[in-house]
DRENPAMAR-77979 format. One line per 5 residues: number of its first residue (from 0); their letters; for each residue x, y, z of N, C-alpha, C. Coordinates in steps of 0.05 Angstrom, whole numbers, plus 5000, padded with zeros to 4 digits. Example, Ala and Ser with C-alpha at 12.3 -4.5 7.8 and 13.67 -1.06 7.14 Angstrom:
0) as) 5264:4886:5156:5246:4910:5156:5264:4934:5156 | 5257:4955:5142:5273:4979:5143:5258:5001:5157
***
This chain:
0) mirfk) 6265:4447:2978:6250:4465:2996:6254:4494:2987 | 6232:4509:2984:6234:4537:2977:6229:4553:3002 | 6246:4573:3006:6243:4590:3030:6235:4618:3022 | 6217:4630:3038:6209:4658:3032:6205:4672:3058 | 6206:4698:3058:6209:4713:3083:6183:4722:3097
5) nalpl) 6162:4727:3082:6138:4738:3095:6114:4722:3087 | 6101:4709:3107:6079:4691:3101:6054:4705:3093 | 6046:4725:3108:6019:4737:3104:6014:4748:3076 | 6032:4764:3065:6027:4774:3038:6025:4752:3017 | 6040:4730:3021:6038:4708:3002:6011:4695:3003
10) llala) 6002:4689:3028:5976:4676:3030:5953:4693:3020 | 5955:4719:3026:5934:4737:3016:5934:4739:2986 | 5958:4740:2974:5960:4741:2945:5949:4715:2932 | 5956:4692:2944:5946:4667:2934:5916:4665:2936 | 5905:4674:2958:5876:4673:2962:5862:4690:2941
15) aagaa) 5873:4714:2936:5861:4732:2916:5863:4719:2888 | 5886:4707:2883:5890:4695:2857:5871:4671:2853 | 5867:4656:2875:5850:4632:2873:5821:4640:2868 | 5813:4664:2878:5786:4672:2875:5780:4683:2847 | 5801:4691:2832:5798:4702:2806:5797:4680:2785
20) aetaq) 5788:4688:2761:5788:4669:2739:5817:4665:2730 | 5822:4642:2718:5849:4636:2708:5857:4656:2687 | 5882:4664:2687:5893:4681:2666:5899:4664:2642 | 5904:4677:2620:5911:4663:2595:5937:4646:2600 | 5956:4657:2614:5981:4642:2620:5976:4618:2637
25) etrik) 5959:4621:2657:5952:4598:2675:5938:4576:2659 | 5920:4585:2642:5906:4565:2625:5925:4551:2606 | 5944:4566:2596:5964:4554:2578:5981:4533:2593 | 5989:4539:2617:6005:4520:2633:5989:4495:2640 | 5964:4499:2646:5946:4477:2652:5944:4458:2628
30) qliep) 5942:4469:2604:5940:4453:2579:5966:4439:2574 | 5988:4451:2582:6014:4438:2578:6019:4415:2597 | 6013:4420:2623:6022:4401:2643:6003:4377:2647 | 5977:4381:2642:5958:4360:2647:5965:4334:2631 | 5971:4336:2605:5978:4311:2591:6003:4298:2601
35) rmgvg) 6020:4313:2614:6045:4303:2624:6043:4290:2652 | 6019:4292:2663:6015:4281:2690:6009:4252:2691 | 6002:4240:2669:5995:4212:2668:5965:4208:2663 | 5958:4184:2655:5930:4178:2649:5912:4181:2673 | 5890:4194:2670:5870:4197:2691:5876:4219:2711
40) ikvds) 5898:4233:2709:5904:4255:2727:5892:4281:2716 | 5875:4294:2732:5863:4319:2724:5874:4342:2741 | 5883:4363:2728:5892:4387:2742:5868:4404:2748 | 5863:4409:2773:5840:4425:2782:5844:4455:2776 | 5868:4465:2781:5873:4493:2776:5903:4499:2775
45) itktp) 5909:4521:2762:5937:4532:2762:5935:4561:2772 | 5953:4568:2791:5953:4595:2802:5981:4605:2804 | 5986:4629:2794:6013:4640:2796:6019:4647:2826 | 6042:4640:2835:6050:4647:2863:6067:4672:2863 | 6071:4685:2886:6087:4709:2888:6117:4702:2891
50) yagly) 6125:4677:2889:6153:4670:2894:6165:4654:2872 | 6189:4661:2865:6207:4646:2848:6196:4641:2820 | 6176:4656:2811:6164:4652:2785:6150:4625:2782 | 6143:4613:2804:6129:4587:2803:6099:4590:2802 | 6087:4568:2792:6058:4566:2791:6048:4543:2808
55) evrtn) 6028:4548:2824:6016:4527:2841:5998:4510:2824 | 6002:4484:2826:5986:4464:2811:5970:4449:2832 | 5943:4448:2829:5926:4433:2847:5914:4410:2832 | 5916:4386:2844:5904:4362:2833:5896:4343:2855 | 5871:4336:2856:5861:4317:2876:5869:4325:2905
60) gdify) 5867:4350:2911:5873:4359:2938:5903:4364:2944 | 5920:4356:2925:5949:4360:2929:5958:4386:2916 | 5981:4396:2926:5993:4420:2914:6022:4414:2908 | 6030:4422:2884:6058:4423:2877:6063:4447:2859 | 6086:4450:2848:6093:4474:2833:6106:4467:2807
65) tdena) 6103:4486:2788:6116:4483:2762:6126:4510:2752 | 6141:4510:2731:6151:4535:2719:6132:4544:2697 | 6138:4566:2684:6120:4578:2665:6116:4562:2639 | 6134:4543:2634:6132:4525:2611:6124:4497:2618 | 6119:4492:2644:6111:4465:2653:6133:4445:2647
70) dyivv) 6158:4453:2646:6180:4435:2640:6189:4420:2665 | 6184:4432:2689:6193:4419:2714:6171:4419:2734 | 6172:4399:2751:6154:4397:2774:6170:4400:2800 | 6161:4417:2817:6174:4421:2843:6155:4409:2864 | 6164:4388:2878:6148:4375:2899:6161:4381:2926
75) gkvid) 6146:4393:2944:6157:4400:2970:6143:4423:2983 | 6154:4433:3004:6141:4454:3020:6154:4481:3016 | 6138:4502:3016:6148:4529:3017:6148:4537:3046 | 6171:4545:3056:6175:4551:3084:6182:4581:3088 | 6168:4594:3107:6174:4621:3114:6200:4621:3131
80) trtyk) 6221:4635:3123:6246:4633:3137:6247:4649:3163 | 6227:4667:3167:6226:4682:3193:6210:4666:3214 | 6188:4655:3206:6171:4641:3225:6173:4611:3223 | 6184:4601:3201:6186:4573:3195:6158:4560:3192 | 6139:4576:3185:6112:4565:3179:6113:4551:3152
85) dltke) 6098:4529:3151:6096:4514:3127:6073:4526:3110 | 6081:4544:3091:6061:4558:3075:6045:4540:3057 | 6058:4519:3048:6044:4500:3031:6021:4487:3046 | 6026:4479:3071:6006:4466:3087:5984:4486:3094 | 5991:4511:3100:5970:4531:3105:5952:4535:3081
90) rvdql) 5964:4533:3057:5949:4536:3032:5930:4512:3029 | 5940:4488:3034:5923:4464:3033:5900:4466:3052 | 5905:4476:3076:5884:4479:3096:5864:4500:3087 | 5874:4521:3075:5856:4542:3065:5837:4531:3044 | 5847:4515:3026:5831:4504:3005:5812:4482:3015
95) aainf) 5818:4472:3039:5802:4450:3050:5779:4459:3067 | 5772:4485:3066:5751:4495:3083:5724:4481:3076 | 5707:4478:3096:5682:4464:3093:5659:4481:3103 | 5635:4470:3099:5611:4481:3113:5608:4465:3139 | 5614:4478:3162:5615:4464:3187:5589:4450:3193
100) adlpl) 5566:4461:3184:5540:4449:3189:5537:4422:3175 | 5554:4416:3156:5552:4390:3142:5565:4367:3157 | 5580:4373:3178:5594:4352:3193:5573:4335:3208 | 5576:4309:3208:5558:4291:3222:5565:4290:3252 | 5557:4310:3267:5565:4314:3294:5556:4291:3313
105) daavk) 5536:4276:3304:5527:4253:3320:5548:4231:3321 | 5568:4233:3303:5590:4213:3302:5614:4222:3318 | 5611:4243:3334:5634:4254:3349:5628:4253:3379 | 5650:4252:3394:5648:4255:3423:5644:4284:3430 | 5624:4291:3445:5617:4319:3450:5627:4327:3478
110) tvkgn) 5642:4348:3480:5651:4359:3505:5643:4388:3507 | 5630:4396:3529:5621:4424:3532:5636:4436:3556 | 5648:4459:3552:5662:4473:3573:5649:4501:3576 | 5642:4509:3600:5630:4535:3605:5603:4536:3591 | 5598:4559:3577:5573:4562:3563:5572:4548:3536
115) gkrvl) 5595:4538:3527:5595:4522:3503:5589:4536:3477 | 5589:4563:3477:5579:4578:3454:5598:4576:3430 | 5624:4574:3435:5643:4571:3413:5647:4542:3406 | 5652:4537:3381:5651:4509:3371:5676:4501:3356 | 5685:4477:3362:5708:4465:3347:5701:4437:3340
120) aifed) 5712:4427:3318:5711:4399:3311:5740:4390:3307 | 5747:4368:3320:5775:4359:3318:5776:4329:3311 | 5792:4323:3291:5796:4295:3284:5822:4286:3298 | 5819:4265:3315:5841:4256:3332:5843:4226:3332 | 5867:4217:3337:5872:4188:3342:5881:4186:3371
125) pncpy) 5870:4166:3386:5877:4164:3414:5906:4159:3420 | 5921:4149:3400:5949:4144:3403:5967:4166:3392 | 5955:4189:3385:5970:4211:3373:5981:4229:3394 | 6008:4231:3397:6020:4248:3418:6014:4278:3413 | 6012:4286:3388:6005:4314:3382:5977:4321:3391
130) cknlh) 5959:4301:3389:5932:4305:3398:5931:4309:3428 | 5948:4294:3443:5950:4297:3472:5961:4325:3479 | 5979:4335:3463:5989:4362:3468:5967:4382:3464 | 5951:4379:3442:5929:4397:3437:5908:4395:3460 | 5904:4371:3469:5884:4367:3491:5893:4383:3516
135) rtlqa) 5919:4383:3522:5929:4399:3544:5925:4429:3539 | 5929:4437:3514:5925:4465:3507:5896:4473:3511 | 5878:4455:3504:5849:4461:3506:5840:4464:3535 | 5856:4454:3554:5848:4457:3582:5846:4487:3590 | 5861:4504:3575:5862:4532:3582:5840:4548:3567
140) idnvt) 5824:4534:3551:5803:4547:3535:5776:4541:3547 | 5760:4562:3552:5734:4559:3564:5712:4568:3545 | 5687:4562:3553:5663:4570:3537:5665:4559:3508 | 5669:4533:3506:5673:4521:3480:5660:4493:3480 | 5648:4486:3457:5639:4458:3453:5658:4445:3433
145) iytfl) 5668:4423:3441:5688:4408:3424:5675:4382:3414 | 5675:4378:3388:5666:4353:3376:5691:4338:3367 | 5696:4315:3380:5720:4300:3374:5712:4276:3356 | 5722:4276:3332:5718:4253:3314:5742:4234:3318 | 5736:4209:3326:5758:4190:3331:5766:4177:3305
150) lnils) 5787:4189:3294:5798:4180:3268:5821:4161:3272 | 5815:4135:3271:5834:4115:3279:5852:4107:3255 | 5875:4121:3253:5892:4117:3230:5920:4108:3237 | 5926:4107:3263:5954:4101:3271:5959:4071:3276 | 5939:4057:3287:5944:4029:3293:5917:4015:3298
155) ddsvv) 5918:3988:3298:5894:3973:3306:5886:3979:3334 | 5905:3984:3351:5900:3990:3379:5883:4016:3382 | 5887:4034:3363:5871:4059:3363:5841:4052:3360 | 5835:4033:3344:5807:4024:3341:5796:4014:3367 | 5812:3998:3381:5803:3986:3406:5799:4008:3427
160) ksrdi) 5818:4026:3430:5816:4048:3449:5792:4065:3443 | 5788:4072:3418:5765:4089:3410:5739:4075:3415 | 5737:4049:3410:5713:4034:3416:5706:4035:3446 | 5726:4031:3462:5722:4031:3491:5712:4059:3500 | 5724:4080:3489:5715:4107:3496:5687:4113:3486
165) wcaad) 5682:4105:3461:5655:4111:3450:5633:4096:3464 | 5639:4072:3474:5619:4056:3487:5617:4060:3517 | 5633:4079:3528:5632:4085:3556:5606:4100:3562 | 5598:4099:3587:5573:4113:3596:5576:4143:3592 | 5599:4154:3597:5604:4182:3593:5628:4185:3574
170) rgkaw) 5622:4189:3549:5644:4189:3529:5663:4212:3533 | 5653:4236:3539:5670:4259:3543:5690:4254:3566 | 5680:4243:3588:5698:4237:3611:5718:4216:3604 | 5709:4195:3590:5727:4173:3582:5749:4184:3564 | 5742:4201:3546:5762:4213:3527:5782:4230:3543
175) ndwma) 5772:4247:3560:5790:4264:3576:5807:4248:3595 | 5796:4227:3607:5812:4210:3625:5836:4198:3610 | 5831:4190:3585:5853:4178:3570:5873:4198:3560 | 5863:4220:3548:5881:4239:3536:5896:4256:3557 | 5883:4262:3579:5896:4279:3599:5912:4263:3620
180) ngkaa) 5902:4239:3627:5914:4224:3649:5924:4196:3642 | 5919:4188:3617:5928:4161:3609:5912:4139:3622 | 5888:4145:3631:5870:4125:3643:5852:4113:3622 | 5856:4088:3616:5841:4075:3594:5812:4071:3603 | 5794:4072:3584:5766:4066:3589:5763:4036:3593
185) aaaap) 5741:4028:3607:5736:4000:3611:5731:3987:3584 | 5740:3962:3582:5737:3947:3557:5708:3944:3549 | 5702:3950:3524:5675:3947:3514:5673:3921:3499 | 5648:3912:3496:5644:3888:3480:5652:3893:3451 | 5665:3874:3438:5674:3877:3410:5651:3884:3392
190) acptp) 5627:3876:3399:5603:3881:3382:5591:3908:3386 | 5601:3923:3406:5590:3950:3411:5593:3967:3386 | 5570:3978:3376:5571:3994:3351:5586:4020:3355 | 5602:4027:3335:5617:4053:3336:5615:4065:3308 | 5621:4091:3306:5621:4105:3280:5648:4103:3266
195) ndkvl) 5664:4083:3272:5691:4082:3262:5692:4084:3231 | 5677:4067:3218:5678:4067:3189:5667:4093:3177 | 5647:4105:3190:5636:4130:3181:5657:4152:3183 | 5671:4153:3205:5692:4174:3209:5715:4170:3190 | 5723:4145:3186:5745:4140:3167:5737:4149:3139
200) algkk) 5712:4144:3131:5703:4153:3104:5702:4184:3103 | 5693:4196:3125:5692:4225:3126:5721:4237:3124 | 5739:4225:3139:5767:4234:3138:5778:4232:3110 | 5772:4211:3096:5781:4208:3068:5768:4229:3050 | 5743:4233:3054:5729:4253:3038:5741:4281:3042
205) lrivg) 5748:4287:3066:5759:4314:3073:5789:4315:3068 | 5801:4293:3059:5829:4291:3054:5846:4297:3079 | 5838:4286:3101:5853:4289:3125:5874:4267:3126 | 5899:4275:3128:5921:4256:3127:5937:4254:3153 | 5929:4270:3172:5943:4270:3198:5926:4281:3220
210) tptvy) 5933:4274:3244:5919:4283:3268:5938:4298:3286 | 5928:4318:3301:5900:4328:3300:5895:4346:3276 | 5871:4346:3266:5861:4366:3247:5837:4380:3259 | 5839:4407:3260:5818:4423:3273:5802:4438:3253 | 5776:4437:3256:5757:4454:3240:5744:4474:3259
215) fsdgs) 5743:4499:3250:5730:4520:3265:5702:4524:3254 | 5686:4540:3269:5657:4543:3261:5654:4557:3234 | 5674:4572:3225:5672:4585:3199:5680:4566:3176 | 5687:4541:3183:5694:4521:3163:5723:4519:3157 | 5739:4538:3168:5768:4537:3163:5780:4515:3179
220) rtgsa) 5803:4506:3171:5817:4484:3185:5846:4489:3188 | 5858:4476:3208:5886:4476:3212:5896:4449:3222 | 5919:4442:3213:5932:4418:3224:5958:4426:3238 | 5962:4452:3240:5986:4462:3253:5982:4465:3283 | 6004:4464:3297:6003:4467:3326:5994:4495:3334
225) ldaka) 5975:4497:3351:5966:4523:3361:5970:4524:3391 | 5982:4546:3401:5983:4549:3430:5957:4561:3439 | 5953:4563:3466:5928:4572:3477:5921:4600:3468 | 5942:4617:3466:5937:4645:3458:5927:4647:3429 | 5941:4632:3411:5933:4632:3383:5905:4620:3380
230) leqkl) 5899:4599:3394:5873:4586:3392:5851:4605:3403 | 5857:4619:3425:5837:4637:3436:5832:4661:3417 | 5854:4670:3404:5851:4692:3385:5834:4684:3361 | 5838:4659:3352:5822:4650:3329:5793:4647:3337 | 5787:4636:3360:5760:4633:3369:5746:4660:3373
235) aslk) 5761:4679:3384:5750:4706:3389:5744:4720:3363 | 5758:4713:3341:5754:4727:3316:5729:4717:3301 | 5717:4695:3310:5695:4683:3296:5669:4694:3308 | 5650:4700:3290:5624:4710:3299:5603:4688:3299
***
């Protein structure tokens, strides 16, 4: 584990570096490390980080680190010692930004609160305790439309619960009843069609490995816990 003191300058520096063309040194490291990664492994990019003389290596959506001669690979998280934020995960989320309009919203449970002008998309598993915590946080957020993609990755039971919710007469109410109050939806027929396979494929395409994963209308995403204040600030910042 690498620890560093101030998250914001690091993230800004990495963002700027990622937007620029590779330097000669970064290209050299890429040429050195790619053959050492194994057959079929392609390095997408090399970016110098502001800490410990390390270089960020991106491949197939993953991030790890190496030295200037590509002699060593560092696998793990960079942690801010003041806030204990996982900077590696924030970087992964930054790189995972999407065009929100490309999401197949017809495959999500839609919930409208207030005027519904602000928009979120959340990938959740009905058996995910962190998703239930987020659901409680969202109770304090108004004037928002939430699209919930039922990403069933925790158990076979998740598939059953999601099917019952999806096939309910009022999906939004059935979802809230379960997440907020633990009240299960009425059992649906096993043959009731659901977007389960479509959402699983989408989750794989977007490299979502945990729930909840939140996408904002600007395409940015987070898998980190947000309290109501932080979530409100993020929504307010979006135009």
